[in-house]
C-alpha positions in Angstrom: -8.5 26.2 19.5 -11.5 26.8 21.6 -11.4 29.5 25.0 -10.5 26.6 26.9 -7.5 26.6 24.9 -8.6 22.8 24.1 -7.4 22.2 20.2 -9.5 20.1 17.9 -8.5 18.8 14.2 -11.3 20.3 12.2 -11.5 19.6 8.3 -13.8 21.6 5.7 -14.7 19.3 2.8 -13.4 16.3 1.7 -9.1 15.3 1.0 -7.6 17.1 -1.8 -5.2 15.1 -3.7 -3.6 18.3 -5.0 -2.9 19.4 -1.2 0.1 18.1 0.8 -0.9 18.7 4.4 0.9 18.3 7.5 0.4 19.7 10.8 2.5 22.8 10.3 0.9 23.6 7.3 -0.6 22.9 3.9 0.4 23.6 0.2 -0.6 22.8 -3.0 1.3 20.2 -5.1 0.0 21.7 -8.5 -2.0 24.1 -10.4 -5.9 23.9 -10.4 -8.9 26.2 -11.0 -11.8 26.7 -9.5 -14.9 28.2 -11.1 -17.3 30.2 -9.1 -20.4 31.0 -11.1 -21.8 34.4 -10.0 -25.0 34.2 -12.4 -25.4 33.0 -15.3 -23.5 35.7 -17.5 -20.6 35.8 -15.2 -17.9 33.6 -13.6 -14.4 33.6 -11.9 -12.3 31.3 -12.4 -9.1 31.3 -9.9 -6.2 29.2 -10.5 -4.4 27.6 -7.3 -0.9 27.3 -8.3 1.7 25.3 -6.2 4.0 27.7 -3.7 7.4 29.1 -4.0 9.9 28.5 -1.0 8.7 25.2 -1.1 8.6 23.5 2.3 9.6 19.8 1.0 13.2 20.8 -1.2 14.3 23.9 -3.3 14.5 22.0 -6.4 10.5 21.7 -6.5 10.6 25.5 -7.0 11.5 25.2 -10.7 9.0 22.4 -10.9 6.3 24.5 -10.0 7.5 26.9 -12.3 7.2 24.7 -15.3 3.6 23.2 -13.8 2.6 27.0 -13.7 3.4 27.9 -17.4 2.1 24.5 -18.9 -1.2 24.9 -16.9 -2.2 28.7 -17.7 -1.0 27.8 -21.4 -4.4 26.0 -21.7 -6.0 29.7 -21.3 -6.1 32.2 -23.7 -5.9 35.2 -21.4 -5.3 36.4 -17.7 -6.7 39.2 -16.2 -4.7 38.9 -12.8 -1.6 38.2 -11.4 -1.0 37.8 -7.6 1.5 37.9 -5.0 0.3 36.0 -1.8 2.6 37.1 1.3 2.3 37.4 5.4 2.7 41.1 6.5 5.1 40.1 8.8 8.5 39.6 6.9 11.1 42.7 7.6 13.6 41.1 5.9 13.6 39.8 2.3 15.6 36.4 2.5 17.4 34.6 -0.2 14.6 32.1 -1.1 11.7 34.8 -1.1 14.2 37.2 -3.4 14.4 33.8 -5.4 11.0 33.2 -6.0 9.8 36.8 -6.8 12.6 36.7 -9.4 12.4 34.0 -11.1 8.8 34.2 -11.1 9.1 37.5 -12.8 11.8 36.2 -15.1 9.0 33.6 -16.7 6.6 36.7 -17.1 6.6 38.3 -20.8 6.9 42.6 -19.0 3.6 43.2 -21.2 1.9 41.1 -17.7 3.6 44.1 -16.0 0.1 45.7 -15.3 -1.6 43.0 -14.5 0.2 42.1 -11.1 -0.9 42.6 -7.5 -0.6 42.0 -4.4 -2.4 39.9 -1.6 -1.9 40.0 2.0 -2.5 37.6 4.3 -3.6 37.4 8.1 -3.2 41.2 8.5 -6.1 40.9 11.4 -2.5 41.0 13.2 -1.3 44.0 11.4 -4.4 46.4 11.4 -5.5 45.2 7.6 -2.2 46.6 6.7 0.5 44.9 4.5 2.7 45.4 7.9 6.6 45.1 7.6 6.6 43.4 4.0 5.8 46.4 2.5 8.9 48.6 3.0 11.4 45.6 1.5 8.6 44.4 -1.2 9.2 47.8 -2.5 12.6 48.2 -2.2 12.5 45.1 -4.4 10.8 46.1 -6.9 13.1 49.4 -6.9 15.5 47.3 -7.9 13.2 45.4 -10.4 12.8 48.9 -12.0 16.3 50.1 -12.0 18.0 47.0 -13.5 15.3 46.3 -16.9 13.1 49.8 -16.5 10.0 47.7 -16.1 7.9 49.2 -13.1 5.2 47.5 -11.2 3.3 49.4 -9.0 2.9 48.6 -5.1 0.2 50.9 -3.8 -3.2 51.2 -2.3 -4.7 50.2 -6.0 -2.7 46.9 -6.6 -2.2 45.9 -2.4 -5.2 44.0 -0.8 -5.1 42.9 2.7 -7.3 39.4 3.9 -8.2 37.6 7.4 -8.9 33.9 6.9 -9.8 33.8 10.8 -13.7 34.3 9.8 -13.3 31.5 8.0 -11.9 29.5 10.0 -14.5 30.5 13.0 -17.1 29.8 10.7 -16.1 26.1 10.7 -15.9 25.9 14.2 -18.7 27.4 14.8 -20.0 24.6 12.9 -18.3 21.3 14.4 -20.2 23.2 18.2 -17.1 25.1 19.1 -18.3 28.3 20.9 -16.7 31.5 21.6 -17.4 34.4 23.6 -19.7 37.4 22.2 -16.3 39.3 22.0 -14.6 37.0 19.5 -17.4 36.8 17.4 -17.8 40.3 17.2 -13.9 40.6 16.1 -14.3 37.6 13.8 -17.5 39.6 12.2 -15.3 42.5 11.8 -12.8 40.4 9.8 -15.2 39.0 7.5 -16.6 42.3 6.9 -12.9 43.6 6.1 -12.1 40.8 4.2 -15.4 41.0 1.9 -14.4 44.7 1.2 -10.8 44.3 0.0 -12.4 41.1 -2.0 -15.0 43.7 -4.1 -11.5 46.2 -3.8 -9.9 43.6 -6.0 -12.6 42.8 -8.3 -13.4 46.1 -9.0 -9.5 46.6 -9.8 -9.3 43.4 -12.1 -11.9 44.5 -14.1 -10.0 48.0 -15.5 -7.0 45.3 -16.6 -6.7 44.7 -19.7 -6.5 41.1 -20.4 -2.9 39.8 -20.1 -2.1 37.3 -23.4 -0.7 34.3 -22.0 0.7 33.2 -26.0 3.1 36.1 -24.5 4.6 34.3 -21.5 4.6 30.8 -23.7 6.1 32.3 -26.4 9.0 34.2 -24.4 9.8 30.6 -22.3 9.6 28.7 -25.5 12.6 30.6 -26.8 14.2 30.8 -23.5 14.0 27.1 -23.2 16.1 27.5 -26.6 18.8 30.0 -25.3 19.1 27.6 -22.2 19.6 24.6 -23.5 22.3 25.8 -27.0 24.2 27.9 -23.4 26.5 25.0 -23.0 26.7 23.5 -26.6 27.9 27.0 -28.1 30.2 27.6 -25.5 31.7 24.0 -26.1 31.5 24.7 -29.9 33.6 27.8 -28.9 36.1 25.8 -27.8 36.2 23.0 -30.5 36.6 25.9 -33.0 39.4 27.2 -31.4 40.9 23.7 -31.2 40.4 22.8 -35.0 42.0 26.3 -35.8 45.1 25.6 -33.8 45.6 22.2 -35.1 44.9 23.3 -38.7 47.9 26.3 -38.1 50.1 23.4 -36.9 49.2 21.5 -40.2 50.1 24.6 -42.4 53.6 25.0 -40.7 54.6 21.0 -41.4 53.5 21.9 -44.9 55.8 25.3 -45.0 58.6 23.6 -43.9 58.1 20.4 -45.8 60.4 18.9 -48.6 58.0 16.5 -49.5 57.6 16.1 -53.4 53.9 17.0 -54.8 53.4 13.4 -55.3 53.8 13.1 -51.4 51.4 16.4 -51.0 48.5 14.0 -52.0 48.5 12.8 -48.0 46.8 16.9 -47.8 44.0 16.0 -49.4 42.3 15.7 -45.8 42.5 18.0 -42.8 42.5 16.4 -39.9 39.7 18.1 -37.0 38.3 17.3 -33.7 34.7 16.7 -33.8 32.4 16.0 -30.7 30.7 12.6 -30.6 27.7 13.3 -27.8 27.6 10.0 -25.8 24.3 8.9 -23.8 24.6 8.1 -20.4 21.1 6.6 -20.0 20.5 7.9 -16.6 22.0 11.2 -14.7 25.2 11.4 -12.9 26.5 14.2 -10.4 30.2 15.2 -11.3 32.4 17.5 -9.6 34.0 19.4 -11.5 36.7 21.1 -8.9 40.6 21.0 -10.5 41.1 18.5 -7.5 38.7 16.0 -8.9 39.4 15.9 -12.8 41.7 14.2 -14.5 43.5 15.8 -17.5 44.1 12.6 -20.2 46.3 12.5 -23.2 44.6 12.1 -26.3 47.8 12.4 -28.8 49.3 16.0 -28.7 45.1 17.2 -27.2 44.2 17.4 -23.4 40.8 16.3 -22.3 39.3 16.6 -18.8 37.6 14.1 -17.2 35.6 14.3 -14.8 36.8 11.3 -13.1 34.8 12.0 -9.7 31.5 10.1 -9.8 30.1 11.9 -6.4 27.0 10.2 -7.1 26.5 7.7 -9.8 23.1 7.7 -11.1 21.2 11.0 -9.8 17.8 10.6 -9.9 16.9 13.6 -8.6 14.5 15.2 -10.9 14.2 18.8 -12.1 17.6 19.4 -12.2 18.7 21.4 -15.3 21.6 18.8 -16.6 25.0 20.5 -17.4 24.4 23.9 -16.0 27.2 25.1 -13.5 26.5 26.7 -10.1 23.2 24.9 -10.0 21.6 25.7 -6.5 19.2 22.8 -7.1 22.6 20.3 -6.6 22.4 21.1 -3.3 19.2 18.7 -2.4 21.5 15.7 -4.2 21.9 12.9 -1.4 25.3 13.7 -1.7 25.3 16.7 -0.5 24.9 17.6 3.1 24.9 21.3 4.3 26.5 22.2 1.2 29.0 20.0 0.9 29.9 16.9 -1.3 30.6 13.8 0.6 32.6 11.9 -1.4 34.7 14.5 -2.8 34.0 17.4 -0.4 34.1 20.1 -2.4 31.3 22.9 -2.0 28.2 22.1 -4.3 28.6 25.0 -6.6 31.7 22.7 -7.9 28.8 19.9 -9.1 27.1 19.5 -12.3 24.3 17.2 -13.4 25.2 15.7 -16.6 23.3 12.6 -19.0 25.8 13.1 -21.6 29.2 13.0 -22.5 30.9 14.7 -25.5 33.8 12.1 -26.6 36.3 14.0 -29.1 37.1 12.6 -31.9 39.4 13.0 -34.9 37.9 13.1 -38.7 39.9 13.4 -41.6 38.0 16.3 -43.9 38.8 16.0 -47.5 39.3 18.7 -49.3 38.5 19.3 -53.2 40.3 22.3 -53.1 43.6 20.9 -52.4 42.8 17.7 -54.2 42.3 20.8 -57.4 45.5 22.6 -56.5 47.6 19.3 -56.5 46.5 18.2 -60.1 47.3 21.5 -61.6 50.9 20.0 -62.1 52.6 23.0 -61.2 55.8 23.6 -59.4 56.1 21.6 -55.8 56.9 25.6 -54.3 53.3 27.0 -55.9 51.3 23.9 -55.3 52.4 23.7 -51.3 51.7 27.9 -51.4 48.2 27.0 -52.7 47.6 24.3 -50.2 48.5 26.2 -47.3 46.3 29.1 -49.2 43.7 26.4 -49.1 44.3 25.1 -45.7 44.1 29.0 -44.6 40.3 29.6 -46.2 39.4 27.0 -43.8 40.9 28.6 -40.9 39.0 31.5 -41.9 35.8 29.5 -42.3 36.2 29.0 -38.5 36.5 32.1 -37.9 33.1 33.2 -39.7 31.3 30.9 -38.1 32.5 32.1 -34.8 31.6 35.0 -35.4 28.2 34.2 -36.4 27.9 32.1 -33.2 29.0 35.4 -31.1 26.4 37.1 -33.0 23.6 35.2 -32.2 25.1 34.8 -28.7 24.5 38.3 -28.5 21.2 38.6 -29.7 20.1 35.8 -27.2 21.3 37.8 -24.6 19.2 40.7 -25.8 16.3 39.0 -26.0 16.1 37.2 -22.6 16.5 41.2 -21.1 14.4 42.9 -23.2 11.9 40.4 -22.9 11.2 39.5 -19.3 9.7 41.6 -16.7 13.2 40.3 -14.6 16.4 39.5 -16.4 17.8 35.9 -16.7 21.1 34.5 -15.7 23.9 34.7 -18.3 24.2 30.9 -19.1 26.3 31.4 -22.3 29.3 33.3 -19.9 29.0 31.3 -16.8 29.7 28.1 -19.7 32.6 30.3 -20.8 34.1 30.9 -17.7 33.5 27.1 -16.8 35.3 26.3 -20.3 38.3 28.6 -19.6 38.9 26.9 -16.3 39.1 23.9 -18.2 41.9 24.9 -20.4 44.0 26.9 -17.2 43.3 23.2 -15.6 44.9 21.7 -19.3 47.7 24.4 -19.4 49.2 23.7 -15.2 49.1 20.2 -15.8 51.5 20.2 -18.7 52.3 23.7 -19.6 56.0 23.3 -21.7 53.1 21.2 -24.1 50.0 23.0 -23.6 48.6 25.0 -27.0 48.2 28.5 -25.2 46.4 29.6 -28.5 42.8 27.7 -27.3 42.7 29.6 -23.8 43.8 32.7 -25.1 40.9 32.6 -27.8 38.5 31.4 -25.5 39.6 34.5 -23.2 39.1 36.9 -26.3 35.7 35.4 -26.9 34.7 36.0 -23.4 35.6 39.7 -23.5 34.0 40.7 -26.8 31.2 39.0 -25.7 30.6 40.8 -22.4 31.8 44.4 -24.0 28.5 43.9 -26.5 26.4 42.9 -23.7 27.3 46.4 -21.9 26.5 48.1 -24.9 22.9 46.2 -25.1 22.6 46.7 -21.1 23.1 50.6 -21.3 21.1 50.8 -24.8 18.0 49.6 -22.7 18.7 51.4 -19.8 18.4 54.7 -21.7 15.5 53.5 -23.7 17.6 53.6 -26.9 15.0 53.4 -30.0 18.0 52.1 -32.2 18.1 48.8 -30.4 15.3 46.5 -32.1 13.5 44.0 -30.2 13.9 40.4 -31.0 10.8 38.3 -30.9 10.7 35.0 -30.1 10.3 34.0 -34.1 13.6 35.3 -34.4 15.2 33.4 -31.4 13.7 30.1 -33.5 15.0 31.9 -36.8 18.1 32.5 -34.9 18.8 28.4 -34.1 18.0 27.2 -37.5 21.2 29.6 -39.0 23.1 27.7 -35.9 22.1 24.5 -37.6 23.0 25.6 -41.0 26.6 26.4 -40.4 28.2 24.0 -43.0 31.1 23.2 -40.6 29.9 22.8 -37.1 26.2 23.4 -37.6 25.2 19.4 -37.4 27.3 18.8 -34.4 25.7 21.5 -32.7 22.6 20.1 -33.6 23.0 16.9 -32.1 24.4 17.8 -28.9 21.7 20.3 -28.4 19.2 17.0 -29.0 21.2 15.4 -26.7 21.4 18.1 -24.0 17.0 18.2 -24.3 16.5 14.3 -24.2 14.0 13.2 -21.8 12.9 17.0 -20.8 9.1 16.4 -21.5 7.4 15.9 -18.3 3.3 14.5 -17.9 1.1 17.1 -17.7 -2.4 17.2 -16.0 -5.1 20.0 -16.1 -7.3 20.0 -12.8 -10.2 22.1 -12.5 -13.3 22.2 -10.1 -16.5 24.3 -11.0 -18.4 25.4 -7.7 -22.0 26.4 -8.2 -22.8 28.2 -4.7 -26.2 27.7 -3.2 -28.5 30.9 -3.6 -29.2 30.7 -0.1 -26.0 31.5 1.3 -22.5 31.8 0.0 -24.4 32.5 -3.4 -26.3 35.7 -2.9 -23.0 37.2 -1.2 -20.6 36.4 -4.2 -23.4 37.8 -6.7 -23.6 40.8 -4.7 -19.7 41.3 -4.9 -19.8 40.3 -8.7 -22.6 42.8 -9.1 -20.8 45.7 -7.3 -17.8 45.0 -8.9 -18.7 44.3 -12.5 -21.1 47.0 -12.8 
């Protein structure tokens, strides 16, 4: 806009396919590097990343974080990590808090001293952070209290810029005239921003380079934990069901008047297994008690998600099987937080790509066969068979303890390693399966096996108690709490797959959960060699002052 208030559209350079441009704003769609060659020995690589709080859709933020992680994985280290903020946010809204929390949850805590803050458009706030600084400090103060990681927000880590001078120079080049007063004002803006750039670079060279592999290892391990969260909770439910089933078989044998020959049928122990079945496409279903049906399969009860709110939902970037998943708010079946098919809140919905079918298997127990062939009295044989069944129960409980122990170690890793702690998905899934069991109980209270529900509640209670111990130990910097590395997480995963009774089932379910997770990735980089006549001399001067 010129001094006569006439609007003109002015472009700098060519259209960039990496930018999504609208009249209301512009945002990067993917990561791209800009390498500025200041002189023969020095270059500066600026990595432009997609913004968060995306103007297109909430789910895009998740995809953007994945894109950033893959992109920086092409580099060995980062010298600085900068939050770009505007100076006029007196309140941090939910989206703003989510974006900062989500980004910090992906960064290893070793990156804390490489984080700084850049405030743009600060001419209106006299080149100060303005109203944004107080709520920002409050959020990072809360973070320090929760995770004992301090990210400093002060003069040394805060930089105030204004890009109006760049727009002014572009306008001048395109024949737009300004008053002398405006020219002086824009010149001051330019000088101030150049000074801030110099101050930023001087601080940058004092930072110990942050090893990118720390974040990549953290997030690889994090993905393992997330993918295993639901299968492990499902294993807990399955183990409780199988323990209950064996106990019923023990009672049958104890009350039996069969002959030894008839006990040969007991060579097989009936157990329930899970058989993952791929749908071939994503589906949005509702988990509300009004939208599910309790099916009777023999003596068992199973929850059937009968309400398919969006049969083939190809919404991208949505984590499957995740309860209370905010990304599902953008599903076409959801409007203003309410599903248009079932009228339930979005929080009751999940995305699924596979279903676990309950199948009854007959497990041959060699120990039972040996006891029967010893040709002892019927009473002794019956007692021996019951004892063998008990060993199966003990083995199941032992595997449940192993799963519980590893889950606690997973939670400890997530709390200890990232700048901001992750959400505890395992606890959420336990709640989900407890809710399912309550639905089964309410549907047929006289025939429901309450041992399954009580077993799940006990598992959740013990898990949360152990998590509280770890949380307090981290808060108190307890030296006895040994750190857990990404390599430990990989080893724990293999331990789970080696469980003799449930390991292979767990592995199959996890493989189905991660099916189709890989996305296409493209690395983009642009090299800029400024002319010596103009920008080159300025950039070289700034770099020379900062690096010497």
